[in-house]
C-alpha positions, 0 to 999 in steps of 0.5 A: 323557357322557364317551364322547361328549365323547371322540368329539368331542374335538380337539387333539393334545397335550391332547385336549379337548372340541369344544363346537361338536360337543357342542352338536349331540349328542342325549341321551335323557332320560325323559319330562318327567312321569317326570322330575318323579316322579324328582325328587320321589322324590329329594327325599324321599330327601334330606329323609329323610337331612336329617331323620335328621342333624337327629335325631342332633344332637338325640339327641346333645345330649340324651345330653350334657345328661343326662350333664352333669346327672348327672355334672357338675352332680350334679343327682340327688345334691344331697341326698347327702353329698360328699367332696373329690377331686383333681377337686373335690367328688364324691358319696360312694362315687364315685372319681377314677381315671386312664384307665389304671385304667379300660381294659385298654389304650390304644394308637394305630394303626400308626406306618408306612404300608403300600403302597396297593392297589386291592383289599384291606382298609381302613385309617383315619386321622382324615379317615375319622372322623365323629361316629358311626363310620368312613367305610369308603368313604374309607379307604386300601386295604392288602393282606392281609399288612399288614392281618393284621400290624396286627391282630396289633399291636392296631390294629383297633377292637373293639365297645365300644372308645372311639376318639378323634382323637389327632393334628391336630384332637385330640378332634374325633371321639370315639365308641364302636365299635358293632361289631367292624370289618374295618379297622385304624387309623393312629397319628392315632387312639387306641383305649381298651379299657374294662375295665368300671369305667366304661361306654364311653358315659360315657367317650365323653361325658366326652371330649366335654365342653369342660371335659375338652378344656380340661384335656387341653390340657396333655398335647398337644404339637407346633407344626405338628401337635398330638397327644395324648401317650399316656403322659400321657393314660393318667394323665389323671383322670376321675370314676367314679360308683358302679355304680348311678348308672352303670346308671341314667344309661345306661338312658336315655343308651344308647337315644339312642345306639343310635337314632343308630346306627340312623339312620346305617345308614339314612342310608348305605342311602338315600345309596347307593340315591340315588347308584347308582340315579339314573344308571340312571334317567337312562339308562333302565336302570332304570324308574320303577316299579322305582325307586319299589319299591326306595325304598318298601322303605327309606322 
């Protein structure tokens, strides 16, 4: 369409489409029955994507409900003994520790912005985060030299790290990193690297609590752009259950999170399939039977 619009454009200083000419241009489309079949397949793809998104919301709500039942309301432990702590009564055998106590390091990403290139390696900021991970397609691209330099400075998220939005809409996103990622981060994102004292999924769910964000407001600074102050964040306190309680809860919670990861991979596959194959269908480059075959492999 763009090429044909250019061919019929007029004007000297600013080329523009000649709509009278465009209205006379003939376009090739698949036969009407084939158009209906394509529409039905695309609708099925969209429905599957929406279903996965809705399922993820339900699974996340379930994981949070289980976390709150165990570690906020202490549901399974009501018959046991409680002790006083800095954060109120907690079950006997549990502790209150700081984020510094439960991590090997807490850091943020790069405090400088490397030059952007068309090809290279991704660099993420808060805008590239979503509920479950990073959108690599929207990240800035930097060259290998800057990328390796930032990796050496600890700006790369690794498997089981907990990453949070630190600046702007702080704690808008927080998630456990599913696997080592080939990207580095800007300073608007912070990395928490757990040391095994508290399961990373429990750290993440605690960060998502409204109560946590309310308490954390005291360590946020900035009038125009608010940001979490890491030196204070490291001192922030969290309840650490005993090992047995963590393992019991995680045996139920982690499969819910893993199913969300699985759904996200499928959403990405379906979205890429839809967006890359539709133009080929319309142009006739790809025939319906081949399209149906590729879709059937993922639906």
